[in-house]
PDB file of N, CA, C and O in Angstrom, chain B, residues numbered from 101:
ATOM      1  N   UNK B 101      -5.215 -64.005  68.980  1.00  0.00           N
ATOM      2  CA  UNK B 101      -4.589 -64.403  67.731  1.00  0.00           C
ATOM      3  C   UNK B 101      -4.371 -63.145  66.894  1.00  0.00           C
ATOM      4  O   UNK B 101      -5.322 -62.416  66.615  1.00  0.00           O
ATOM      5  N   UNK B 102      -3.130 -62.887  66.492  1.00  0.00           N
ATOM      6  CA  UNK B 102      -2.864 -61.690  65.689  1.00  0.00           C
ATOM      7  C   UNK B 102      -3.411 -61.838  64.266  1.00  0.00           C
ATOM      8  O   UNK B 102      -3.392 -62.920  63.680  1.00  0.00           O
ATOM      9  N   UNK B 103      -3.888 -60.740  63.745  1.00  0.00           N
ATOM     10  CA  UNK B 103      -4.354 -60.721  62.358  1.00  0.00           C
ATOM     11  C   UNK B 103      -3.332 -59.923  61.557  1.00  0.00           C
ATOM     12  O   UNK B 103      -3.066 -58.758  61.851  1.00  0.00           O
ATOM     13  N   UNK B 104      -2.772 -60.561  60.552  1.00  0.00           N
ATOM     14  CA  UNK B 104      -1.764 -59.921  59.712  1.00  0.00           C
ATOM     15  C   UNK B 104      -2.397 -59.659  58.357  1.00  0.00           C
ATOM     16  O   UNK B 104      -2.756 -60.604  57.654  1.00  0.00           O
ATOM     17  N   UNK B 105      -2.541 -58.388  57.972  1.00  0.00           N
ATOM     18  CA  UNK B 105      -3.182 -58.094  56.680  1.00  0.00           C
ATOM     19  C   UNK B 105      -2.303 -58.500  55.499  1.00  0.00           C
ATOM     20  O   UNK B 105      -1.083 -58.614  55.620  1.00  0.00           O
ATOM     21  N   UNK B 106      -2.952 -58.714  54.354  1.00  0.00           N
ATOM     22  CA  UNK B 106      -2.235 -59.004  53.118  1.00  0.00           C
ATOM     23  C   UNK B 106      -1.399 -57.778  52.766  1.00  0.00           C
ATOM     24  O   UNK B 106      -1.910 -56.661  52.849  1.00  0.00           O
ATOM     25  N   UNK B 107      -0.133 -57.940  52.377  1.00  0.00           N
ATOM     26  CA  UNK B 107       0.700 -56.764  52.088  1.00  0.00           C
ATOM     27  C   UNK B 107       0.223 -56.001  50.851  1.00  0.00           C
ATOM     28  O   UNK B 107      -0.296 -56.586  49.900  1.00  0.00           O
ATOM     29  N   UNK B 108       0.410 -54.700  50.890  1.00  0.00           N
ATOM     30  CA  UNK B 108       0.016 -53.850  49.766  1.00  0.00           C
ATOM     31  C   UNK B 108       0.917 -54.085  48.561  1.00  0.00           C
ATOM     32  O   UNK B 108       0.485 -53.939  47.417  1.00  0.00           O
ATOM     33  N   UNK B 109       2.173 -54.451  48.818  1.00  0.00           N
ATOM     34  CA  UNK B 109       3.130 -54.727  47.750  1.00  0.00           C
ATOM     35  C   UNK B 109       3.761 -56.090  47.983  1.00  0.00           C
ATOM     36  O   UNK B 109       3.803 -56.584  49.110  1.00  0.00           O
ATOM     37  N   UNK B 110       4.248 -56.688  46.915  1.00  0.00           N
ATOM     38  CA  UNK B 110       4.925 -57.973  47.043  1.00  0.00           C
ATOM     39  C   UNK B 110       6.138 -57.817  47.947  1.00  0.00           C
ATOM     40  O   UNK B 110       6.975 -56.944  47.718  1.00  0.00           O
ATOM     41  N   UNK B 111       6.240 -58.663  48.979  1.00  0.00           N
ATOM     42  CA  UNK B 111       7.395 -58.542  49.877  1.00  0.00           C
ATOM     43  C   UNK B 111       8.691 -58.941  49.188  1.00  0.00           C
ATOM     44  O   UNK B 111       8.708 -59.766  48.275  1.00  0.00           O
ATOM     45  N   UNK B 112       9.752 -58.345  49.643  1.00  0.00           N
ATOM     46  CA  UNK B 112      11.074 -58.682  49.124  1.00  0.00           C
ATOM     47  C   UNK B 112      11.688 -59.683  50.098  1.00  0.00           C
ATOM     48  O   UNK B 112      11.933 -59.340  51.254  1.00  0.00           O
ATOM     49  N   UNK B 113      11.940 -60.907  49.655  1.00  0.00           N
ATOM     50  CA  UNK B 113      12.522 -61.908  50.559  1.00  0.00           C
ATOM     51  C   UNK B 113      13.890 -61.476  51.060  1.00  0.00           C
ATOM     52  O   UNK B 113      14.653 -60.833  50.340  1.00  0.00           O
ATOM     53  N   UNK B 114      14.188 -61.833  52.289  1.00  0.00           N
ATOM     54  CA  UNK B 114      15.496 -61.537  52.869  1.00  0.00           C
ATOM     55  C   UNK B 114      16.569 -62.306  52.102  1.00  0.00           C
ATOM     56  O   UNK B 114      16.299 -63.385  51.575  1.00  0.00           O
ATOM     57  N   UNK B 115      17.776 -61.760  52.035  1.00  0.00           N
ATOM     58  CA  UNK B 115      18.848 -62.426  51.268  1.00  0.00           C
ATOM     59  C   UNK B 115      19.106 -63.870  51.704  1.00  0.00           C
ATOM     60  O   UNK B 115      19.451 -64.706  50.868  1.00  0.00           O
ATOM     61  N   UNK B 116      18.946 -64.180  52.992  1.00  0.00           N
ATOM     62  CA  UNK B 116      19.227 -65.533  53.466  1.00  0.00           C
ATOM     63  C   UNK B 116      18.216 -66.548  52.967  1.00  0.00           C
ATOM     64  O   UNK B 116      18.440 -67.753  53.088  1.00  0.00           O
ATOM     65  N   UNK B 117      17.098 -66.080  52.405  1.00  0.00           N
ATOM     66  CA  UNK B 117      16.062 -66.991  51.950  1.00  0.00           C
ATOM     67  C   UNK B 117      16.401 -67.630  50.613  1.00  0.00           C
ATOM     68  O   UNK B 117      15.931 -68.728  50.317  1.00  0.00           O
ATOM     69  N   UNK B 118      17.200 -66.967  49.812  1.00  0.00           N
ATOM     70  CA  UNK B 118      17.537 -67.513  48.500  1.00  0.00           C
ATOM     71  C   UNK B 118      16.280 -67.849  47.720  1.00  0.00           C
ATOM     72  O   UNK B 118      15.332 -67.064  47.695  1.00  0.00           O
ATOM     73  N   UNK B 119      16.266 -69.009  47.086  1.00  0.00           N
ATOM     74  CA  UNK B 119      15.114 -69.437  46.297  1.00  0.00           C
ATOM     75  C   UNK B 119      14.192 -70.359  47.087  1.00  0.00           C
ATOM     76  O   UNK B 119      13.305 -70.988  46.509  1.00  0.00           O
ATOM     77  N   UNK B 120      14.389 -70.444  48.378  1.00  0.00           N
ATOM     78  CA  UNK B 120      13.704 -71.466  49.160  1.00  0.00           C
ATOM     79  C   UNK B 120      12.276 -71.111  49.548  1.00  0.00           C
ATOM     80  O   UNK B 120      11.521 -72.011  49.915  1.00  0.00           O
ATOM     81  N   UNK B 121      11.875 -69.872  49.487  1.00  0.00           N
ATOM     82  CA  UNK B 121      10.501 -69.550  49.853  1.00  0.00           C
ATOM     83  C   UNK B 121      10.340 -68.139  50.372  1.00  0.00           C
ATOM     84  O   UNK B 121      11.256 -67.318  50.312  1.00  0.00           O
ATOM     85  N   UNK B 122       9.151 -67.882  50.882  1.00  0.00           N
ATOM     86  CA  UNK B 122       8.796 -66.556  51.374  1.00  0.00           C
ATOM     87  C   UNK B 122       8.504 -66.595  52.856  1.00  0.00           C
ATOM     88  O   UNK B 122       7.431 -66.152  53.266  1.00  0.00           O
ATOM     89  N   UNK B 123       9.374 -67.087  53.656  1.00  0.00           N
ATOM     90  CA  UNK B 123       9.159 -67.160  55.089  1.00  0.00           C
ATOM     91  C   UNK B 123       9.732 -65.896  55.720  1.00  0.00           C
ATOM     92  O   UNK B 123      10.876 -65.871  56.173  1.00  0.00           O
ATOM     93  N   UNK B 124       8.921 -64.861  55.740  1.00  0.00           N
ATOM     94  CA  UNK B 124       9.342 -63.569  56.273  1.00  0.00           C
ATOM     95  C   UNK B 124       9.190 -63.550  57.787  1.00  0.00           C
ATOM     96  O   UNK B 124       8.516 -64.410  58.354  1.00  0.00           O
ATOM     97  N   UNK B 125       9.806 -62.582  58.441  1.00  0.00           N
ATOM     98  CA  UNK B 125       9.719 -62.475  59.898  1.00  0.00           C
ATOM     99  C   UNK B 125       8.267 -62.390  60.366  1.00  0.00           C
ATOM    100  O   UNK B 125       7.922 -62.929  61.418  1.00  0.00           O
ATOM    101  N   UNK B 126       7.417 -61.717  59.591  1.00  0.00           N
ATOM    102  CA  UNK B 126       6.004 -61.638  59.953  1.00  0.00           C
ATOM    103  C   UNK B 126       5.365 -63.027  59.960  1.00  0.00           C
ATOM    104  O   UNK B 126       4.541 -63.330  60.823  1.00  0.00           O
ATOM    105  N   UNK B 127       5.746 -63.870  58.995  1.00  0.00           N
ATOM    106  CA  UNK B 127       5.243 -65.244  58.956  1.00  0.00           C
ATOM    107  C   UNK B 127       5.724 -66.026  60.176  1.00  0.00           C
ATOM    108  O   UNK B 127       4.952 -66.744  60.810  1.00  0.00           O
ATOM    109  N   UNK B 128       6.994 -65.879  60.491  1.00  0.00           N
ATOM    110  CA  UNK B 128       7.554 -66.587  61.648  1.00  0.00           C
ATOM    111  C   UNK B 128       6.826 -66.202  62.920  1.00  0.00           C
ATOM    112  O   UNK B 128       6.517 -67.060  63.747  1.00  0.00           O
ATOM    113  N   UNK B 129       6.551 -64.920  63.080  1.00  0.00           N
ATOM    114  CA  UNK B 129       5.862 -64.428  64.267  1.00  0.00           C
ATOM    115  C   UNK B 129       4.464 -65.046  64.401  1.00  0.00           C
ATOM    116  O   UNK B 129       4.072 -65.479  65.484  1.00  0.00           O
ATOM    117  N   UNK B 130       3.728 -65.082  63.303  1.00  0.00           N
ATOM    118  CA  UNK B 130       2.385 -65.664  63.331  1.00  0.00           C
ATOM    119  C   UNK B 130       2.463 -67.163  63.621  1.00  0.00           C
ATOM    120  O   UNK B 130       1.704 -67.675  64.444  1.00  0.00           O
ATOM    121  N   UNK B 131       3.370 -67.861  62.956  1.00  0.00           N
ATOM    122  CA  UNK B 131       3.509 -69.300  63.196  1.00  0.00           C
ATOM    123  C   UNK B 131       3.882 -69.586  64.649  1.00  0.00           C
ATOM    124  O   UNK B 131       3.339 -70.503  65.264  1.00  0.00           O
ATOM    125  N   UNK B 132       4.810 -68.799  65.196  1.00  0.00           N
ATOM    126  CA  UNK B 132       5.206 -69.002  66.598  1.00  0.00           C
ATOM    127  C   UNK B 132       4.027 -68.845  67.547  1.00  0.00           C
ATOM    128  O   UNK B 132       3.955 -69.532  68.566  1.00  0.00           O
ATOM    129  N   UNK B 133       3.099 -67.943  67.220  1.00  0.00           N
ATOM    130  CA  UNK B 133       1.954 -67.707  68.102  1.00  0.00           C
ATOM    131  C   UNK B 133       1.005 -68.903  68.143  1.00  0.00           C
ATOM    132  O   UNK B 133       0.219 -69.032  69.081  1.00  0.00           O
ATOM    133  N   UNK B 134       1.066 -69.776  67.141  1.00  0.00           N
ATOM    134  CA  UNK B 134       0.184 -70.942  67.082  1.00  0.00           C
ATOM    135  C   UNK B 134       0.872 -72.243  67.490  1.00  0.00           C
ATOM    136  O   UNK B 134       0.191 -73.209  67.833  1.00  0.00           O
ATOM    137  N   UNK B 135       2.194 -72.290  67.462  1.00  0.00           N
ATOM    138  CA  UNK B 135       2.928 -73.538  67.661  1.00  0.00           C
ATOM    139  C   UNK B 135       3.608 -73.587  69.026  1.00  0.00           C
ATOM    140  O   UNK B 135       4.010 -72.562  69.577  1.00  0.00           O
ATOM    141  N   UNK B 136       3.726 -74.800  69.556  1.00  0.00           N
ATOM    142  CA  UNK B 136       4.455 -75.002  70.809  1.00  0.00           C
ATOM    143  C   UNK B 136       4.896 -76.460  70.890  1.00  0.00           C
ATOM    144  O   UNK B 136       4.633 -77.242  69.976  1.00  0.00           O
ATOM    145  N   UNK B 137       5.562 -76.823  71.975  1.00  0.00           N
ATOM    146  CA  UNK B 137       5.944 -78.216  72.191  1.00  0.00           C
ATOM    147  C   UNK B 137       4.716 -79.123  72.317  1.00  0.00           C
ATOM    148  O   UNK B 137       4.801 -80.333  72.105  1.00  0.00           O
ATOM    149  N   UNK B 138       3.581 -78.523  72.665  1.00  0.00           N
ATOM    150  CA  UNK B 138       2.346 -79.305  72.847  1.00  0.00           C
ATOM    151  C   UNK B 138       1.548 -79.471  71.558  1.00  0.00           C
ATOM    152  O   UNK B 138       0.563 -80.208  71.550  1.00  0.00           O
ATOM    153  N   UNK B 139       1.937 -78.815  70.478  1.00  0.00           N
ATOM    154  CA  UNK B 139       1.211 -78.941  69.213  1.00  0.00           C
ATOM    155  C   UNK B 139       1.283 -80.383  68.737  1.00  0.00           C
ATOM    156  O   UNK B 139       2.363 -80.966  68.641  1.00  0.00           O
ATOM    157  N   UNK B 140       0.105 -80.958  68.436  1.00  0.00           N
ATOM    158  CA  UNK B 140       0.049 -82.371  68.047  1.00  0.00           C
ATOM    159  C   UNK B 140       0.024 -82.570  66.534  1.00  0.00           C
ATOM    160  O   UNK B 140       0.579 -83.544  66.024  1.00  0.00           O
ATOM    161  N   UNK B 141      -0.617 -81.650  65.818  1.00  0.00           N
ATOM    162  CA  UNK B 141      -0.764 -81.838  64.374  1.00  0.00           C
ATOM    163  C   UNK B 141      -0.809 -80.486  63.663  1.00  0.00           C
ATOM    164  O   UNK B 141      -1.327 -79.503  64.192  1.00  0.00           O
ATOM    165  N   UNK B 142      -0.258 -80.465  62.464  1.00  0.00           N
ATOM    166  CA  UNK B 142      -0.272 -79.274  61.613  1.00  0.00           C
ATOM    167  C   UNK B 142      -0.572 -79.739  60.193  1.00  0.00           C
ATOM    168  O   UNK B 142      -0.021 -80.737  59.730  1.00  0.00           O
ATOM    169  N   UNK B 143      -1.449 -79.011  59.506  1.00  0.00           N
ATOM    170  CA  UNK B 143      -1.690 -79.246  58.085  1.00  0.00           C
ATOM    171  C   UNK B 143      -1.298 -77.972  57.353  1.00  0.00           C
ATOM    172  O   UNK B 143      -1.821 -76.895  57.638  1.00  0.00           O
ATOM    173  N   UNK B 144      -0.388 -78.100  56.424  1.00  0.00           N
ATOM    174  CA  UNK B 144       0.050 -76.954  55.631  1.00  0.00           C
ATOM    175  C   UNK B 144      -0.449 -77.145  54.207  1.00  0.00           C
ATOM    176  O   UNK B 144      -0.160 -78.158  53.570  1.00  0.00           O
ATOM    177  N   UNK B 145      -1.197 -76.171  53.715  1.00  0.00           N
ATOM    178  CA  UNK B 145      -1.697 -76.210  52.340  1.00  0.00           C
ATOM    179  C   UNK B 145      -0.822 -75.267  51.515  1.00  0.00           C
ATOM    180  O   UNK B 145      -0.799 -74.061  51.760  1.00  0.00           O
ATOM    181  N   UNK B 146      -0.112 -75.816  50.550  1.00  0.00           N
ATOM    182  CA  UNK B 146       0.801 -75.021  49.732  1.00  0.00           C
ATOM    183  C   UNK B 146       2.175 -74.972  50.372  1.00  0.00           C
ATOM    184  O   UNK B 146       2.476 -74.038  51.116  1.00  0.00           O
ATOM    185  N   UNK B 147       3.001 -75.946  50.100  1.00  0.00           N
ATOM    186  CA  UNK B 147       4.297 -76.061  50.772  1.00  0.00           C
ATOM    187  C   UNK B 147       5.469 -75.516  49.969  1.00  0.00           C
ATOM    188  O   UNK B 147       6.512 -75.204  50.541  1.00  0.00           O
ATOM    189  N   UNK B 148       5.320 -75.399  48.675  1.00  0.00           N
ATOM    190  CA  UNK B 148       6.388 -74.991  47.769  1.00  0.00           C
ATOM    191  C   UNK B 148       7.623 -75.843  48.034  1.00  0.00           C
ATOM    192  O   UNK B 148       7.630 -77.017  47.665  1.00  0.00           O
ATOM    193  N   UNK B 149       8.651 -75.314  48.648  1.00  0.00           N
ATOM    194  CA  UNK B 149       9.868 -76.101  48.881  1.00  0.00           C
ATOM    195  C   UNK B 149      10.050 -76.505  50.337  1.00  0.00           C
ATOM    196  O   UNK B 149      11.087 -77.061  50.700  1.00  0.00           O
ATOM    197  N   UNK B 150       9.061 -76.232  51.171  1.00  0.00           N
ATOM    198  CA  UNK B 150       9.076 -76.743  52.535  1.00  0.00           C
ATOM    199  C   UNK B 150       9.766 -75.894  53.581  1.00  0.00           C
ATOM    200  O   UNK B 150      10.030 -76.381  54.681  1.00  0.00           O
ATOM    201  N   UNK B 151      10.069 -74.639  53.279  1.00  0.00           N
ATOM    202  CA  UNK B 151      10.763 -73.795  54.244  1.00  0.00           C
ATOM    203  C   UNK B 151       9.922 -73.596  55.501  1.00  0.00           C
ATOM    204  O   UNK B 151      10.440 -73.723  56.611  1.00  0.00           O
ATOM    205  N   UNK B 152       8.639 -73.287  55.348  1.00  0.00           N
ATOM    206  CA  UNK B 152       7.793 -73.101  56.534  1.00  0.00           C
ATOM    207  C   UNK B 152       7.544 -74.431  57.238  1.00  0.00           C
ATOM    208  O   UNK B 152       7.447 -74.464  58.464  1.00  0.00           O
ATOM    209  N   UNK B 153       7.438 -75.529  56.487  1.00  0.00           N
ATOM    210  CA  UNK B 153       7.254 -76.846  57.106  1.00  0.00           C
ATOM    211  C   UNK B 153       8.461 -77.185  57.987  1.00  0.00           C
ATOM    212  O   UNK B 153       8.292 -77.711  59.087  1.00  0.00           O
ATOM    213  N   UNK B 154       9.657 -76.893  57.520  1.00  0.00           N
ATOM    214  CA  UNK B 154      10.855 -77.144  58.315  1.00  0.00           C
ATOM    215  C   UNK B 154      10.853 -76.296  59.582  1.00  0.00           C
ATOM    216  O   UNK B 154      11.223 -76.771  60.655  1.00  0.00           O
ATOM    217  N   UNK B 155      10.437 -75.042  59.452  1.00  0.00           N
ATOM    218  CA  UNK B 155      10.351 -74.168  60.627  1.00  0.00           C
ATOM    219  C   UNK B 155       9.334 -74.721  61.621  1.00  0.00           C
ATOM    220  O   UNK B 155       9.594 -74.747  62.824  1.00  0.00           O
ATOM    221  N   UNK B 156       8.173 -75.163  61.125  1.00  0.00           N
ATOM    222  CA  UNK B 156       7.146 -75.708  62.015  1.00  0.00           C
ATOM    223  C   UNK B 156       7.639 -76.977  62.707  1.00  0.00           C
ATOM    224  O   UNK B 156       7.341 -77.198  63.880  1.00  0.00           O
ATOM    225  N   UNK B 157       8.385 -77.806  61.992  1.00  0.00           N
ATOM    226  CA  UNK B 157       8.921 -79.029  62.586  1.00  0.00           C
ATOM    227  C   UNK B 157       9.907 -78.706  63.715  1.00  0.00           C
ATOM    228  O   UNK B 157       9.954 -79.413  64.721  1.00  0.00           O
ATOM    229  N   UNK B 158      10.681 -77.653  63.548  1.00  0.00           N
ATOM    230  CA  UNK B 158      11.612 -77.243  64.594  1.00  0.00           C
ATOM    231  C   UNK B 158      10.886 -76.614  65.777  1.00  0.00           C
ATOM    232  O   UNK B 158      11.272 -76.820  66.927  1.00  0.00           O
ATOM    233  N   UNK B 159       9.834 -75.848  65.497  1.00  0.00           N
ATOM    234  CA  UNK B 159       9.122 -75.111  66.532  1.00  0.00           C
ATOM    235  C   UNK B 159       8.142 -76.007  67.297  1.00  0.00           C
ATOM    236  O   UNK B 159       7.881 -75.771  68.477  1.00  0.00           O
ATOM    237  N   UNK B 160       7.608 -77.014  66.645  1.00  0.00           N
ATOM    238  CA  UNK B 160       6.668 -77.955  67.268  1.00  0.00           C
ATOM    239  C   UNK B 160       7.197 -79.373  67.042  1.00  0.00           C
ATOM    240  O   UNK B 160       6.650 -80.111  66.223  1.00  0.00           O
ATOM    241  N   UNK B 161       8.257 -79.761  67.760  1.00  0.00           N
ATOM    242  CA  UNK B 161       8.950 -81.015  67.454  1.00  0.00           C
ATOM    243  C   UNK B 161       8.126 -82.288  67.647  1.00  0.00           C
ATOM    244  O   UNK B 161       8.483 -83.333  67.103  1.00  0.00           O
ATOM    245  N   UNK B 162       7.046 -82.222  68.401  1.00  0.00           N
ATOM    246  CA  UNK B 162       6.227 -83.421  68.609  1.00  0.00           C
ATOM    247  C   UNK B 162       5.073 -83.521  67.620  1.00  0.00           C
ATOM    248  O   UNK B 162       4.364 -84.527  67.592  1.00  0.00           O
ATOM    249  N   UNK B 163       4.885 -82.500  66.822  1.00  0.00           N
ATOM    250  CA  UNK B 163       3.742 -82.465  65.900  1.00  0.00           C
ATOM    251  C   UNK B 163       3.956 -83.365  64.693  1.00  0.00           C
ATOM    252  O   UNK B 163       5.071 -83.525  64.198  1.00  0.00           O
ATOM    253  N   UNK B 164       2.868 -83.939  64.243  1.00  0.00           N
ATOM    254  CA  UNK B 164       2.869 -84.603  62.931  1.00  0.00           C
ATOM    255  C   UNK B 164       2.468 -83.524  61.937  1.00  0.00           C
ATOM    256  O   UNK B 164       1.464 -82.839  62.128  1.00  0.00           O
ATOM    257  N   UNK B 165       3.246 -83.375  60.885  1.00  0.00           N
ATOM    258  CA  UNK B 165       3.010 -82.301  59.922  1.00  0.00           C
ATOM    259  C   UNK B 165       2.649 -82.920  58.583  1.00  0.00           C
ATOM    260  O   UNK B 165       3.404 -83.715  58.022  1.00  0.00           O
ATOM    261  N   UNK B 166       1.488 -82.544  58.085  1.00  0.00           N
ATOM    262  CA  UNK B 166       1.013 -83.004  56.781  1.00  0.00           C
ATOM    263  C   UNK B 166       1.072 -81.810  55.831  1.00  0.00           C
ATOM    264  O   UNK B 166       0.406 -80.798  56.049  1.00  0.00           O
ATOM    265  N   UNK B 167       1.871 -81.938  54.782  1.00  0.00           N
ATOM    266  CA  UNK B 167       2.011 -80.864  53.795  1.00  0.00           C
ATOM    267  C   UNK B 167       1.317 -81.284  52.510  1.00  0.00           C
ATOM    268  O   UNK B 167       1.554 -82.372  51.986  1.00  0.00           O
ATOM    269  N   UNK B 168       0.458 -80.406  52.010  1.00  0.00           N
ATOM    270  CA  UNK B 168      -0.298 -80.675  50.793  1.00  0.00           C
ATOM    271  C   UNK B 168       0.107 -79.630  49.759  1.00  0.00           C
ATOM    272  O   UNK B 168       0.008 -78.427  49.999  1.00  0.00           O
ATOM    273  N   UNK B 169       0.561 -80.108  48.611  1.00  0.00           N
ATOM    274  CA  UNK B 169       0.971 -79.202  47.544  1.00  0.00           C
ATOM    275  C   UNK B 169       0.797 -79.931  46.216  1.00  0.00           C
ATOM    276  O   UNK B 169       1.058 -81.131  46.135  1.00  0.00           O
ATOM    277  N   UNK B 170       0.361 -79.230  45.177  1.00  0.00           N
ATOM    278  CA  UNK B 170       0.170 -79.918  43.894  1.00  0.00           C
ATOM    279  C   UNK B 170       1.480 -80.322  43.229  1.00  0.00           C
ATOM    280  O   UNK B 170       1.471 -81.177  42.344  1.00  0.00           O
ATOM    281  N   UNK B 171       2.601 -79.736  43.626  1.00  0.00           N
ATOM    282  CA  UNK B 171       3.902 -80.046  43.028  1.00  0.00           C
ATOM    283  C   UNK B 171       3.825 -80.024  41.506  1.00  0.00           C
ATOM    284  O   UNK B 171       4.313 -80.931  40.832  1.00  0.00           O
ATOM    285  N   UNK B 172       3.215 -78.992  40.988  1.00  0.00           N
ATOM    286  CA  UNK B 172       3.012 -78.857  39.553  1.00  0.00           C
ATOM    287  C   UNK B 172       4.025 -77.874  38.998  1.00  0.00           C
ATOM    288  O   UNK B 172       3.834 -76.665  39.138  1.00  0.00           O
ATOM    289  N   UNK B 173       5.096 -78.347  38.374  1.00  0.00           N
ATOM    290  CA  UNK B 173       6.125 -77.437  37.847  1.00  0.00           C
ATOM    291  C   UNK B 173       5.588 -76.443  36.824  1.00  0.00           C
ATOM    292  O   UNK B 173       6.169 -75.372  36.648  1.00  0.00           O
ATOM    293  N   UNK B 174       4.496 -76.774  36.149  1.00  0.00           N
ATOM    294  CA  UNK B 174       3.957 -75.829  35.152  1.00  0.00           C
ATOM    295  C   UNK B 174       3.391 -74.577  35.823  1.00  0.00           C
ATOM    296  O   UNK B 174       3.151 -73.574  35.152  1.00  0.00           O
ATOM    297  N   UNK B 175       3.178 -74.625  37.133  1.00  0.00           N
ATOM    298  CA  UNK B 175       2.679 -73.453  37.845  1.00  0.00           C
ATOM    299  C   UNK B 175       3.786 -72.412  38.026  1.00  0.00           C
ATOM    300  O   UNK B 175       3.507 -71.261  38.361  1.00  0.00           O
ATOM    301  N   UNK B 176       5.043 -72.813  37.804  1.00  0.00           N
ATOM    302  CA  UNK B 176       6.187 -71.919  37.978  1.00  0.00           C
ATOM    303  C   UNK B 176       7.056 -71.947  36.728  1.00  0.00           C
ATOM    304  O   UNK B 176       8.160 -72.491  36.760  1.00  0.00           O
ATOM    305  N   UNK B 177       6.574 -71.365  35.619  1.00  0.00           N
ATOM    306  CA  UNK B 177       7.361 -71.414  34.382  1.00  0.00           C
ATOM    307  C   UNK B 177       8.743 -70.781  34.580  1.00  0.00           C
ATOM    308  O   UNK B 177       8.877 -69.695  35.143  1.00  0.00           O
ATOM    309  N   UNK B 178       9.747 -71.489  34.105  1.00  0.00           N
ATOM    310  CA  UNK B 178      11.106 -70.976  34.182  1.00  0.00           C
ATOM    311  C   UNK B 178      11.804 -71.286  35.497  1.00  0.00           C
ATOM    312  O   UNK B 178      13.007 -71.055  35.617  1.00  0.00           O
ATOM    313  N   UNK B 179      11.078 -71.806  36.492  1.00  0.00           N
ATOM    314  CA  UNK B 179      11.686 -72.116  37.775  1.00  0.00           C
ATOM    315  C   UNK B 179      12.413 -73.454  37.704  1.00  0.00           C
ATOM    316  O   UNK B 179      12.012 -74.359  36.972  1.00  0.00           O
ATOM    317  N   UNK B 180      13.471 -73.556  38.467  1.00  0.00           N
ATOM    318  CA  UNK B 180      14.237 -74.799  38.529  1.00  0.00           C
ATOM    319  C   UNK B 180      13.706 -75.619  39.693  1.00  0.00           C
ATOM    320  O   UNK B 180      14.232 -75.537  40.804  1.00  0.00           O
ATOM    321  N   UNK B 181      12.668 -76.411  39.446  1.00  0.00           N
ATOM    322  CA  UNK B 181      12.039 -77.183  40.526  1.00  0.00           C
ATOM    323  C   UNK B 181      12.441 -78.627  40.444  1.00  0.00           C
ATOM    324  O   UNK B 181      12.012 -79.435  41.268  1.00  0.00           O
TER     325      UNK B 181
END
């Protein structure tokens, strides 16, 4: 299992990400290493707008995915949620 350290600086999202989340290539690589067609269940804590959940659903199509998020707009002042 690869260990990916916390970045020293805030990552800059790729232009294609828009406002949808922070699903960087490093995240995709780590998720791919854990997911397969045989994955049965995934629990995601902190979903924001679901970009990683959508990726996991595509990568592990048979998995049941449970996303847990407070959905608290006050946590993102000024954001259009």
